DRENROVEX-401131 format. One record per residue (C-alpha): residue number from 1; residue in three letters; x, y, z. Coordinates in Angstrom, 1 decimal. Example, Ala and Ser with C-alpha at 12.3 -4.5 7.8 and 13.67 -1.06 7.14 Angstrom:
REM residues 2
R   num   residuo       c1       c2       c3
R     1       ALA     12.3     -4.5      7.8
R     2       SER     13.7     -1.1      7.1
//
This chain:
REM residues 422
R   num   residuo       c1       c2       c3
R     1       MET     36.1    -33.0     42.8
R     2       GLY     34.3    -30.8     45.5
R     3       PHE     33.2    -27.6     45.5
R     4       THR     35.8    -24.6     46.0
R     5       VAL     35.5    -21.3     45.0
R     6       ASP     38.1    -18.2     45.4
R     7       LYS     36.2    -15.3     44.7
R     8       GLU     38.7    -13.0     44.5
R     9       ALA     40.6    -15.1     41.6
R    10       VAL     37.5    -15.4     40.0
R    11       ALA     37.4    -11.6     39.8
R    12       ASP     40.8    -11.8     38.8
R    13       PHE     40.4    -13.9     35.9
R    14       GLY     37.8    -11.6     34.4
R    15       PHE     40.6     -9.1     34.6
R    16       TYR     42.8    -10.9     33.0
R    17       LEU     40.3    -11.6     30.3
R    18       GLY     40.3     -7.7     29.9
R    19       ALA     43.9     -7.7     29.6
R    20       GLU     44.1     -9.8     26.8
R    21       ALA     41.6     -8.0     25.1
R    22       GLY     43.3     -4.7     25.8
R    23       HIS     46.6     -5.8     25.1
R    24       THR     47.1     -8.9     23.5
R    25       LEU     44.6     -8.6     21.0
R    26       PRO     45.7     -5.0     19.8
R    27       LEU     49.4     -6.5     19.4
R    28       ILE     48.3     -9.5     17.0
R    29       GLU     45.8     -6.7     15.1
R    30       ARG     48.6     -4.2     14.5
R    31       LEU     50.9     -6.9     13.2
R    32       ALA     48.2     -8.4     11.0
R    33       ARG     47.1     -4.7      9.7
R    34       ASP     50.2     -2.7      9.4
R    35       GLU     52.3     -5.4      7.9
R    36       GLY     50.0     -8.1      6.9
R    37       MET     47.8     -5.6      5.2
R    38       SER     50.9     -3.0      4.0
R    39       HIS     50.5     -1.7      0.6
R    40       HIS     54.6     -1.5      0.4
R    41       GLY     55.2     -4.0     -2.4
R    42       PHE     51.9     -3.4     -4.3
R    43       THR     53.6     -0.8     -7.2
R    44       GLY     53.6     -0.9    -10.6
R    45       LEU     50.3     -2.8    -12.2
R    46       LEU     49.7     -4.4     -9.2
R    47       ALA     48.9     -1.1     -7.0
R    48       PRO     45.3     -1.6     -7.7
R    49       LEU     45.6     -4.8     -5.1
R    50       GLY     47.4     -2.8     -2.8
R    51       ASP     44.6     -0.5     -2.3
R    52       ILE     42.2     -3.6     -1.7
R    53       VAL     44.4     -4.5      1.0
R    54       THR     45.1     -1.4      2.9
R    55       GLY     41.3     -0.5      2.3
R    56       PRO     38.1     -2.6      2.6
R    57       ALA     40.2     -6.0      3.5
R    58       SER     42.2     -3.7      6.4
R    59       VAL     39.1     -2.3      8.0
R    60       SER     37.2     -5.8      7.5
R    61       VAL     40.5     -7.3      9.8
R    62       GLY     40.0     -4.6     12.3
R    63       LEU     36.3     -5.2     12.4
R    64       VAL     37.3     -8.9     13.4
R    65       PHE     40.0     -7.7     16.4
R    66       SER     37.3     -5.1     17.5
R    67       GLU     34.3     -7.9     17.9
R    68       MET     36.9    -10.3     19.6
R    69       GLN     37.7     -7.7     22.0
R    70       ARG     34.1     -6.7     22.9
R    71       LYS     33.7    -11.0     23.1
R    72       LEU     36.5    -11.4     25.3
R    73       CYS     35.3     -8.4     27.8
R    74       ASP     31.7     -9.6     28.0
R    75       LEU     33.0    -13.2     28.5
R    76       GLY     35.0    -11.2     31.6
R    77       ASP     31.9     -9.3     32.6
R    78       SER     30.4    -12.7     33.2
R    79       VAL     33.2    -14.1     35.2
R    80       THR     33.1    -11.0     37.7
R    81       ASP     29.3    -11.6     37.8
R    82       ALA     29.7    -15.3     39.2
R    83       ALA     32.7    -13.6     41.6
R    84       LYS     29.8    -11.1     43.0
R    85       HIS     27.4    -14.2     43.2
R    86       TYR     30.1    -16.0     45.7
R    87       GLY     30.5    -12.5     47.5
R    88       TRP     32.8    -10.2     46.0
R    89       VAL     32.6     -7.0     46.4
R    90       ASP     32.8     -5.2     43.1
R    91       HIS     33.5     -1.1     43.9
R    92       SER     32.7      0.1     40.1
R    93       ASN     29.6     -0.5     37.9
R    94       ALA     31.6     -0.3     35.1
R    95       SER     31.8     -3.0     32.1
R    96       MET     34.8     -4.9     31.4
R    97       PHE     34.9     -3.1     28.1
R    98       GLU     34.9      0.2     29.7
R    99       ARG     37.5     -0.9     32.9
R   100       ALA     39.9     -2.2     30.2
R   101       GLY     40.0      1.6     28.4
R   102       LEU     38.8      0.1     25.1
R   103       THR     35.8      2.6     24.8
R   104       GLY     35.8      4.9     21.9
R   105       ASP     36.7      2.0     19.5
R   106       THR     36.2      3.3     16.2
R   107       LYS     36.5     -0.3     15.0
R   108       GLU     38.6      0.9     12.1
R   109       GLU     41.8      2.1     14.4
R   110       ILE     43.9     -0.2     16.5
R   111       LYS     42.9      0.7     20.1
R   112       PHE     45.0     -0.7     23.3
R   113       GLY     43.8     -0.4     26.8
R   114       GLY     44.5     -0.5     29.8
R   115       TYR     43.7     -0.4     33.9
R   116       GLY     44.4      3.0     35.6
R   117       ARG     48.3      3.9     36.2
R   118       ASP     49.4      0.1     36.4
R   119       GLY     47.9     -0.8     32.9
R   120       PHE     47.9     -4.4     32.6
R   121       GLU     50.8     -5.1     34.4
R   122       ASN     49.6     -7.1     37.2
R   123       TYR     49.1     -9.8     34.4
R   124       PHE     52.4     -9.4     32.9
R   125       GLU     55.5    -11.2     33.9
R   126       GLY     56.7    -10.2     37.5
R   127       GLY     53.0     -8.9     38.4
R   128       GLY     51.1     -9.7     41.6
R   129       SER     48.4    -11.8     39.6
R   130       ILE     48.6    -15.7     39.3
R   131       PHE     46.9    -15.3     35.5
R   132       ARG     49.9    -14.4     33.2
R   133       ALA     48.9    -12.3     29.5
R   134       THR     50.2    -14.3     26.4
R   135       ALA     53.7    -13.7     25.5
R   136       THR     53.4    -12.9     22.1
R   137       ASP     56.1    -13.4     19.3
R   138       ILE     55.8    -10.2     17.2
R   139       PRO     58.5    -10.6     14.4
R   140       ASN     60.6     -7.6     13.1
R   141       ILE     59.0     -7.7      9.3
R   142       GLU     62.1     -6.6      6.8
R   143       ARG     60.7     -5.5      3.6
R   144       PRO     63.9     -5.1      1.3
R   145       ASN     63.7     -3.1     -1.7
R   146       THR     63.6     -4.9     -5.4
R   147       LYS     64.4     -2.2     -8.0
R   148       TYR     63.6     -4.3    -11.3
R   149       SER     66.0     -1.6    -12.8
R   150       ASP     68.9     -3.2    -11.0
R   151       ASP     68.3     -6.7    -12.8
R   152       VAL     68.1     -4.5    -16.4
R   153       ARG     71.2     -4.2    -18.0
R   154       GLU     73.2     -0.9    -18.1
R   155       HIS     71.9      1.3    -21.1
R   156       GLY     73.3      4.9    -21.7
R   157       LEU     73.3      5.3    -25.3
R   158       GLU     70.8      2.5    -26.2
R   159       LEU     68.2      4.3    -23.7
R   160       ARG     68.3      7.5    -26.2
R   161       VAL     68.0      5.1    -29.3
R   162       LEU     65.1      3.3    -27.4
R   163       ASP     63.2      6.5    -26.6
R   164       TRP     63.5      7.5    -29.8
R   165       ILE     61.7      4.5    -31.4
R   166       TRP     59.1      5.3    -28.6
R   167       ARG     58.3      8.6    -29.8
R   168       GLN     58.7      7.8    -33.7
R   169       PHE     56.4      4.9    -33.6
R   170       ASP     54.2      5.8    -31.0
R   171       VAL     54.7      2.7    -29.4
R   172       ASP     52.7      3.4    -26.2
R   173       HIS     50.8      6.4    -26.6
R   174       GLY     53.8      8.9    -26.0
R   175       LYS     55.0      7.1    -22.5
R   176       GLY     58.8      6.7    -22.9
R   177       PHE     60.9      3.6    -22.4
R   178       THR     61.2      3.4    -18.8
R   179       ASP     57.6      4.7    -17.9
R   180       SER     55.9      1.9    -20.5
R   181       ILE     58.2     -0.8    -20.2
R   182       ILE     60.1     -1.0    -16.5
R   183       SER     57.6      0.6    -14.2
R   184       PRO     54.6     -1.2    -14.9
R   185       LEU     56.7     -4.6    -13.7
R   186       ALA     54.8     -6.5    -10.8
R   187       GLY     55.5     -4.8     -7.6
R   188       ASN     58.3     -5.5     -5.1
R   189       TYR     57.8     -9.3     -4.5
R   190       LYS     60.0     -9.2     -1.4
R   191       SER     57.8     -7.1      0.4
R   192       ILE     54.2     -9.0     -0.5
R   193       GLU     56.0    -11.8      0.7
R   194       ALA     56.9    -10.3      4.1
R   195       ASN     52.9     -9.9      4.2
R   196       GLY     52.7    -13.7      4.2
R   197       LYS     55.4    -13.8      6.6
R   198       ALA     53.3    -11.2      9.1
R   199       TRP     50.1    -13.5      8.3
R   200       LYS     51.6    -16.6      9.4
R   201       SER     52.9    -14.8     12.9
R   202       VAL     49.4    -13.7     13.2
R   203       GLY     48.8    -17.3     13.2
R   204       THR     51.1    -18.4     15.5
R   205       ASN     50.2    -15.8     18.1
R   206       PHE     46.6    -16.6     18.0
R   207       GLY     47.9    -20.1     18.7
R   208       ARG     49.5    -18.4     21.5
R   209       LEU     46.8    -16.6     22.8
R   210       ALA     44.7    -20.1     23.1
R   211       ASP     47.4    -21.6     25.2
R   212       SER     47.7    -18.8     27.4
R   213       VAL     44.0    -19.1     28.0
R   214       GLY     44.3    -22.5     28.4
R   215       LYS     46.3    -22.9     30.8
R   216       ASN     45.2    -19.7     32.9
R   217       SER     41.7    -21.4     33.0
R   218       ILE     43.6    -24.8     34.1
R   219       GLU     45.1    -22.7     37.0
R   220       LEU     41.6    -21.4     38.0
R   221       ALA     40.5    -24.6     37.9
R   222       THR     43.2    -26.6     39.9
R   223       HIS     43.1    -23.7     42.6
R   224       SER     40.2    -21.4     42.7
R   225       TRP     36.9    -22.2     41.0
R   226       GLN     36.0    -26.1     41.5
R   227       GLY     32.4    -27.4     41.1
R   228       GLY     29.8    -27.2     38.2
R   229       ALA     29.9    -23.3     37.5
R   230       GLY     33.7    -23.8     36.8
R   231       ASP     33.3    -26.4     34.6
R   232       ALA     30.9    -25.0     32.8
R   233       PHE     33.0    -22.0     32.1
R   234       ARG     35.9    -23.9     31.3
R   235       ASP     33.6    -25.7     28.7
R   236       PHE     32.4    -22.5     27.4
R   237       LEU     36.0    -21.0     27.1
R   238       GLY     37.1    -24.2     25.2
R   239       THR     34.3    -24.4     23.0
R   240       TYR     34.0    -20.8     21.8
R   241       TRP     37.2    -19.2     21.9
R   242       ASN     40.1    -22.5     21.9
R   243       GLN     38.1    -24.2     19.3
R   244       GLY     36.0    -21.0     17.9
R   245       ALA     37.2    -17.7     17.8
R   246       VAL     40.7    -18.5     18.4
R   247       TRP     40.6    -21.5     16.0
R   248       ALA     39.2    -19.3     13.0
R   249       GLY     42.0    -16.8     13.8
R   250       GLU     45.0    -19.5     13.4
R   251       GLN     42.9    -20.7     10.2
R   252       MET     42.7    -17.2      8.7
R   253       GLY     46.8    -16.3      9.6
R   254       THR     47.5    -19.4      7.6
R   255       PHE     45.1    -18.7      4.6
R   256       VAL     45.8    -15.1      4.3
R   257       ALA     49.4    -15.8      4.4
R   258       SER     49.1    -18.5      1.5
R   259       GLY     47.6    -15.9     -0.9
R   260       PHE     50.5    -13.4     -0.1
R   261       ASP     52.8    -16.0     -1.1
R   262       LYS     51.2    -16.9     -4.5
R   263       ILE     51.1    -13.7     -5.8
R   264       SER     55.0    -12.8     -4.9
R   265       GLN     55.7    -16.2     -6.3
R   266       VAL     53.5    -15.3     -9.6
R   267       SER     54.7    -11.7     -9.9
R   268       LYS     58.4    -12.6     -9.3
R   269       TYR     58.0    -15.1    -12.1
R   270       ILE     56.6    -12.8    -14.5
R   271       ALA     58.6     -9.9    -13.7
R   272       GLY     61.8    -12.1    -14.3
R   273       VAL     60.5    -13.1    -18.0
R   274       ALA     59.8     -9.9    -18.6
R   275       ILE     63.4     -8.7    -17.3
R   276       ARG     64.8    -10.9    -19.6
R   277       LEU     62.7     -9.7    -22.7
R   278       ILE     63.4     -6.2    -21.9
R   279       ASN     67.4     -7.0    -21.8
R   280       GLN     66.7     -8.6    -25.3
R   281       VAL     65.3     -5.0    -26.5
R   282       ILE     68.4     -3.1    -25.1
R   283       ASP     70.6     -5.7    -26.6
R   284       LYS     68.6     -4.8    -30.1
R   285       ALA     69.2     -1.3    -29.0
R   286       LYS     72.7     -1.3    -28.5
R   287       LYS     73.3     -2.6    -32.0
R   288       ILE     71.4      0.2    -33.3
R   289       ALA     73.5      2.7    -31.2
R   290       THR     76.6      1.2    -32.2
R   291       LYS     75.8      1.4    -36.0
R   292       PHE     73.4      4.2    -36.2
R   293       ALA     73.1      6.6    -33.5
R   294       PRO     75.1      9.4    -35.0
R   295       VAL     72.5      9.9    -37.8
R   296       VAL     69.3      7.8    -36.4
R   297       GLY     67.3     10.9    -37.2
R   298       TRP     68.4     10.9    -40.9
R   299       ALA     68.3      7.0    -41.1
R   300       TRP     64.3      7.4    -39.9
R   301       THR     64.0     10.0    -42.9
R   302       ALA     65.1      7.6    -45.2
R   303       ILE     62.9      4.9    -44.1
R   304       GLN     60.0      7.0    -44.7
R   305       SER     61.0      8.3    -47.8
R   306       ALA     61.0      4.7    -48.9
R   307       ALA     64.7      5.2    -49.4
R   308       LYS     65.2      1.7    -47.3
R   309       TRP     64.7      0.1    -50.9
R   310       LEU     67.5      1.7    -52.3
R   311       GLY     70.0     -0.2    -49.6
R   312       LYS     72.9      1.7    -48.3
R   313       VAL     72.0      5.5    -47.1
R   314       PHE     74.9      7.5    -45.6
R   315       GLY     77.2      4.2    -45.2
R   316       PHE     74.8      1.7    -43.9
R   317       ASP     72.4     -0.6    -44.8
R   318       VAL     68.7      1.4    -43.7
R   319       ASN     66.8     -2.2    -44.2
R   320       ASP     69.1     -3.7    -40.5
R   321       LEU     67.7     -0.8    -39.1
R   322       TRP     64.3     -0.9    -40.3
R   323       ASN     64.6     -4.9    -38.8
R   324       ASP     66.0     -4.3    -35.7
R   325       VAL     63.3     -2.0    -35.1
R   326       GLN     60.6     -4.0    -36.0
R   327       ASP     62.3     -7.1    -33.5
R   328       ILE     62.3     -4.4    -30.9
R   329       ILE     58.6     -3.7    -31.1
R   330       ALA     57.6     -7.4    -31.7
R   331       ILE     59.6     -8.1    -28.4
R   332       VAL     57.8     -5.3    -26.6
R   333       ARG     54.4     -6.8    -27.9
R   334       GLU     55.1     -9.9    -25.8
R   335       ILE     56.4     -7.6    -22.7
R   336       LYS     52.7     -6.0    -23.3
R   337       ASP     51.3     -9.5    -22.7
R   338       LEU     53.1    -10.4    -19.4
R   339       TYR     51.6     -7.3    -18.1
R   340       THR     48.0     -7.8    -19.1
R   341       GLU     48.6    -11.3    -17.1
R   342       ILE     49.9     -8.9    -14.3
R   343       GLN     46.4     -7.3    -14.6
R   344       ASN     44.8    -10.4    -14.5
R   345       ILE     46.8    -11.5    -11.0
R   346       VAL     44.8     -8.4     -9.7
R   347       LYS     41.3     -9.3    -11.0
R   348       THR     41.8    -12.6     -9.5
R   349       MET     42.5    -11.6     -6.2
R   350       GLU     40.0     -8.9     -5.6
R   351       SER     37.9    -10.9     -3.6
R   352       TYR     40.2    -13.4     -1.7
R   353       PHE     40.9    -11.0      1.1
R   354       THR     37.0    -10.6      1.5
R   355       THR     36.9    -13.9      3.7
R   356       VAL     38.1    -12.3      6.6
R   357       GLU     34.2    -11.2      6.5
R   358       GLN     33.2    -14.7      7.6
R   359       LEU     35.9    -14.7     10.1
R   360       GLN     33.7    -11.7     11.7
R   361       LYS     30.4    -13.8     11.4
R   362       THR     32.5    -16.7     13.3
R   363       VAL     33.4    -14.4     16.1
R   364       SER     29.9    -12.5     16.1
R   365       GLY     28.4    -15.9     16.8
R   366       ILE     30.0    -16.8     20.5
R   367       PRO     26.8    -16.5     22.7
R   368       GLU     26.5    -14.4     26.0
R   369       THR     26.8    -17.0     28.9
R   370       GLY     24.2    -15.0     31.2
R   371       SER     25.3    -15.9     35.0
R   372       LEU     28.0    -18.2     35.3
R   373       ALA     27.2    -19.1     38.6
R   374       ASP     24.3    -20.9     36.9
R   375       ALA     26.1    -24.0     35.8
R   376       GLN     22.8    -25.6     34.4
R   377       ASN     22.1    -22.3     32.3
R   378       THR     25.7    -22.2     31.1
R   379       TYR     25.7    -26.1     29.8
R   380       THR     22.3    -25.1     28.2
R   381       THR     24.4    -22.1     26.4
R   382       ILE     27.1    -24.1     25.3
R   383       ARG     24.8    -27.0     24.2
R   384       ASP     22.2    -24.5     22.2
R   385       GLY     25.3    -22.4     20.7
R   386       VAL     27.2    -25.5     19.4
R   387       GLY     25.4    -26.0     16.3
R   388       GLN     25.5    -22.6     15.3
R   389       LEU     29.1    -22.3     16.1
R   390       ASN     29.8    -25.4     13.8
R   391       GLN     27.7    -24.1     10.9
R   392       ASN     29.9    -20.6     11.1
R   393       LYS     33.0    -22.7     11.1
R   394       ASN     31.8    -24.8      8.3
R   395       GLU     31.0    -21.7      6.0
R   396       LEU     34.2    -20.5      6.9
R   397       ASN     35.9    -23.2      5.4
R   398       GLN     33.6    -23.0      2.4
R   399       SER     34.9    -19.5      2.0
R   400       PHE     38.7    -20.6      2.4
R   401       THR     37.9    -22.9     -0.7
R   402       LYS     35.9    -20.8     -2.7
R   403       ALA     38.5    -18.1     -2.4
R   404       GLY     41.1    -20.4     -2.6
R   405       SER     40.5    -21.7     -6.4
R   406       SER     42.1    -18.0     -7.0
R   407       LEU     45.6    -19.2     -6.2
R   408       SER     44.8    -22.2     -8.8
R   409       THR     44.2    -19.3    -11.4
R   410       LEU     47.4    -18.0    -10.4
R   411       ASP     49.1    -21.1    -11.1
R   412       ASP     47.3    -21.4    -14.5
R   413       ILE     48.6    -17.7    -15.2
R   414       SER     52.2    -18.7    -14.5
R   415       LYS     51.8    -21.9    -16.9
R   416       ARG     50.6    -19.7    -19.5
R   417       VAL     53.8    -17.6    -19.3
R   418       ARG     55.6    -20.7    -18.7
R   419       ASP     54.7    -22.3    -22.1
R   420       ARG     54.7    -19.0    -24.0
R   421       HIS     58.4    -18.2    -22.9
R   422       ARG     60.4    -21.5    -22.8
//
């Protein structure tokens, strides 16, 4: 293959990379952070984990995308520098990061960019460029409500009986029945599951980005940039982006999704067991309500005064009331054990999402290419950096393996609950 350069097309490819940085990456980031890191489903005892997801973990995700934007714009600068070497005239000294409207990025906010009045439209469908920005597929994430109170049998008079028991026996330090037993349930598992769906789509869209960059680079090679420098650039792009940063993004999407899926499964199971026990409690309360509600206060006075040993008081057997109350308290202790397991879920998964930090290291390891017009220097950069890239990828996989043990711990929690409540 001979040496062929269309300097305008080479420069345009640099601007195309800026469009991917300023438009495509923010779309994926918004999906990851707004939907993938939503705290919506983390209610009750899972609320502390929701704080982690929307706090440090979300900021780490933002740092990763900001680093990707900067590295992609740096690569765009290298491409336009090569175009200048071939005679393209640059009428601006601004960096690609500045041209793409990405300055002022706080690394904690989702930053979109744009070129002048036309934004990035030149690189969208129908635009004048031969290079097309990624056609993302961002799903509409639905978060149906999960009201555990809907799964608990209707209760009216029996609820008053339960509140009476909670007060008289000080079952949970002054809390009412609903606050004590129903409110702490394990979040909205349907919404937590939606977080996982969002992260699966994040991985899919990184795959679309890799496909787009690959197709456009082939277009560049076929028609506009043939020769050693063009070959070196495509090698760099494939090695450090499609097999490096974008590969890591796809892996992270799958990994984080697995975490949310497992939390959803285990919390749903534990909540289901708790609901069955709560319904047993309500059945016991219904029995008390039917027999004793009109004189429940008198019954308690009788119990306190040891009248229960006298058998029937006020026309009913106080021993039955006493035994039913003790049965309720025994079942409540089982429910409280379940809530301890929910707290264990939070402790287990606290460090799971810190694996995002390792993804940032992988992206940060992308070297600067220098002058792409110098094929030999570019090949040297690729060769020298591959070892570090592979090390970073191995470390990312190791962090996945280490954090992935948390999912096994959640399985163990489910097994403990299942063994206790068969």
